[in-house]
N, C-alpha and C positions, 0 to 999 in steps of 0.2 A: 232405764225403763222410762217411757214417757208418762208424765203425770196427767191427771184430769185437769180441766181448765181452772177449777177452784182449789186445787191442791197446791202445796208449796214444796219447793225444794230447798233444803237447808244448806246454806253456804257458810263454811267456817273459815274465817280469816285467821290463820294460825299465828300471824305476826302481831295482830292486835287483840287476839282472843275475843273477837266480837262475832255475833251470829246475825246473818242477814237472811231475810225471807225473800226469795225471788220467785215470782209467779211465772210458771212455765205454760205457754200456750199448748192447747191440745194438739194442734197441728200447725204447719207453716203458714196456713191461710188464716189463722186466728191472731187477733191483736188484743192484748190485755192491758188495761190501764194499771200503771204501777206508780206508787208514790216513791219518788227517788229523792233521797236526802244526800247530804254532802258525803257521808261515809260510804253509801252504796255507790255513788258516782265515782268516788276515789277507788273503790274496790274494782269496779269494772274497768276503769282506765288503767289500773295497775296490773291486774291479773288476767284480763280478758282481751287485751288489745291485740288486734290482728297485725302481724308484722308487716303487711303490705300497705298499711295506712299511710296516707300522706301526712306531712308535718302540719301541726296545728297552726292556724292563722291567729295570731295574738289579737289583732283588731276585731276579728269576728267574735272571739271569746269574750272580750271586754264589752262589746256591744250587747251580746246576749245577756251577760251578767248585769249590766246596767238596766236592761229591760226587766230582768227578774227582780232587781231591787226596787224598781218602781211599780212592780205588779203588772207590767204591761206585756210580758213575754207571751208571744203567740207561736207555739210550735208549728212548724210547717212540714215536719217529717217525723218518722218513727225512730226510736232507738232499736237498732236491728242487730241480731246476732246470727252467725252461722254456727251450727252445732255439728261436730264430728264426734261420734261416740259420746263420751261424757265431757268433752272439752268444748267450751263456748268461745267464740271469737267475735269481738265487737267490730262490725263492718260499717256501721253508720251511726252518727249521733255523738261523735267524740267532742265536737265543739259545744254542744248543748250540755253534755255531762261535765265538761271542764268549767263551763259557766256556772253550773250548779255548785261546784266545788269552790269557785272563786267568790261567788255571792253568798254562799251559805243558805240560799233560799231553796227549799224543797219544791219539787215540781211533780205534778201528776201527769205522766206522759204515756203514750202508747208504746208498748214493747213487743217486738215481733221476733219469733224464732224461725229460722230456716234450717231444716234438717237435711244435711248433705252427706255424701259418701266419702269425699276426700278433699284435700287442700286445693286440688285443681278446680273443683266446683266452687270453693270459697272465692278464689280469684275471679272466676266468671261472674259470680253473684255480686261481688264487690264492684266490679267494673260496670255492671249494668244497673246498679241500684238506682232507683228513681229518687234523686235528691235535688234541691234547688240550686246547688252549686255543682255543675256538671264536672265530673272527673275528667281531667285532661288525658291526652294520650300518654304523657309521661307518668301519670298515676297508674294507668293500665299497665305500662311496661314494668313499673316497679312492682305492682301486684303479682305479675307473672314471673318476677325475678329474671327478666330477659337478659340483663347484664351478665349474670352468672351463667345462664343457659348458653348464651352465644359467645361468651368470653370477649365481649365488646363493651366499651365504656357507655355509660348512660347517654352521653352527648351523641356518640356515634349512632346509637340505636334510635334516638330521636330524629337524627338526620335521615337514617335509613327508612324509618316509617314514612316520612314525607316523600322520600325519593321513590319508594315502591308504589305509593298511591299515584304519584305523578306518572310513572310508567304505565300503570293500569288505566290511566286516562288518556292513553295514546300519545304521551308526551305533549299533549295539548297542541298538536300540530295544526289542527283545523279550528280550534277554539269552539268546537261543538260538543254537546253532550258531556260536559265536564261532571260526570256523575260522582257523587260523594259516596265512598264505600263505608260499610259498617265497620265497627271496631274489630269484630271477629274476622272480617275479610282481611283487615290489616294484619292481624296476627298470623293468618295463613300465608299472606304475602311475605311476612318477615321470615317465616320458616323456609319459604322457597328461595329467598334471596340472601340470607345472611352469610352463606358460604362465600358468595362473590363479594360481599361487603368486606369480609375479613381479608380477602385477597387484595382488593382495591386499597384498603386501609394499610396493609403491609407495604404496598408499593409506594404510597405517597406520604404516609406519616413519618415524622422525624426527619424528613428530607426536604421539607418545604421552607421557603423563605417566608419570613414574617409577613403576614397580610395575604398570602396566597391560600393558606389553609382554609379559611372561611369560604373562599370562592370554589375551591376544589370539592368542598362538601356542601355547596349550595345545592338546592333541590335539582335543577336541571343538569348541572355538571356531574353530581353524584349519580344521577339516573343514567347518564350516558356512560359513566365509568362502569356501572354495574352491567349494562348491556354488553359493552365491548369486552369486559373481563369474562363474562359468561360464554360468549360465542367465539372469541379470538383471544384466548388467554396469553399466548406467547407474544403476539403483536401488542396487545394491551399492556403487557409488562413493560416493554420498551417505550411505548408511546407515553404512558402516564408517568413513567420514571423521568423521562426527559422534560415533560411539562413541569413536574414537581421540583426537580433539582436544577434545571437550567444547564445540565451537563450535555451541551449540544455543540457540535463542531460546525455544522453548515449554517451559513448566514441566512439563507432563505428556507430553512427547515420549517415545516408546518407546525412542529411542536414549539419552536421558538416564537412563531407568530401567535399561537394560542396562548402561550405563557405571558407574552408581553401584553396581549389584549386583556387577559384576566387581571394582571397586575395594575394596568392603567385604567381600569374601568370599575364601575360600581353597578350592582344589580338594581333593578328598578324599585326594589323594596327598601333600599338604603335611604336613611334620612340625613346622611352626612356627606353626600356627594357634593363636591364643589362644582362650580360652573365650568371648570376646565376638565372635569372628569367625564368620560363617556359613560352614558347610562345604558346598560344592557337589559333588555327584557329577557324573560325565560326562553322565549323562542330564539332570541339572538344567541344565547349561550348554546342551546341545542344545535342550532344551525352552524355556529362557529366550530363547535367540536366536530360536527359531521364533516364539514369542509376540510378541516385539518386532518381528521382521521382518514378520510378518503385519499387525500394526497399522500399521507404517510404510508398507508397500506399499499398504495400503487407506486410508491417510491418516486413521487413527483415533487418538484419544488413549487412553491407558490410565493407570491410577493405581497398579496393583500387578501384580506378576508371580506367577502361581500355577504352581508346577512339579510339580503332581501328575502321576503316570504315566498317559499316555494313548496306549497303543500303537496302538489302532485308529483314533484320530482325528488322529494326527500328520500335519501337512501344512505346506507352505511356499507361501504365496501366490505365484502366477505361475510356480511350478516344479512339474513332475511328479516327485515323489520316489519313485514306485512302483518304478522301476527299481533304485534304491538299496536300498529296503527288501526287495525280492524276493531280493536276494543273501543276505540274512540267513536265509532259510528254505530254501535249497537243501540 
């Protein structure tokens, strides 16, 4: 039962046999000032921690603690809890609370309660909470337990999030209208594409030569892998298997050329490319995959990959790409 704004809820810590008084806001829109000492901070961190929280940043905690010891601490956010039934989950303010524990300096801070119906709403609230340190996409994926949901590694999910947003920007073929999508849009895209990511991952993972994996899961290459696996799964199985493994018989096979190009090149975002290494832009990768895919699909041999910009003529054999490219011009 929700208490009035000036009433108190008694919290009993059975391990330490101490009693704490926690002020509960009358509604999720109310903020109440609460004097938080070391013991209360420890209780909240120990018993109310939300499982989707990111790891504490030690430097941030020590900085806050030092400011508290000097009497200079200026809070820039609230201590926030999501409440489901009678269970409370700390969704914001863990660094501040840890700093109180470290410094031993009590702080009077705003505490806010959000009453939600289920854990899904907690994840959404945590992701969008207004804080000075913006939660990363990795924080969001962790909050929604996407690794367990999709049976993919956290690293692959991070790659997938970047790739699906790249697809939704029309593969950046024309370099126009590179709209940034909201985080909830990204979650919807992940739901749409993760099946194809699992298929692509099963084709290329554990079969790659060292150094090729990062390139096959680069944003443009992964995006092209997703599209080809979605629309031409059987051809894509053979195409990406050959690129990943190098198990290719023909000298002028398009998969051999693509494999060699990826192995001998670096993406434009790389900081370690040598002068002898060819630098590939994202468009270079998209276009190179398209050229090799088209030849492979049409059972043609090619001797060289030309990556000149061809916005108007970009196509993938056996796949209608117009729906993807149209998204880039809206």
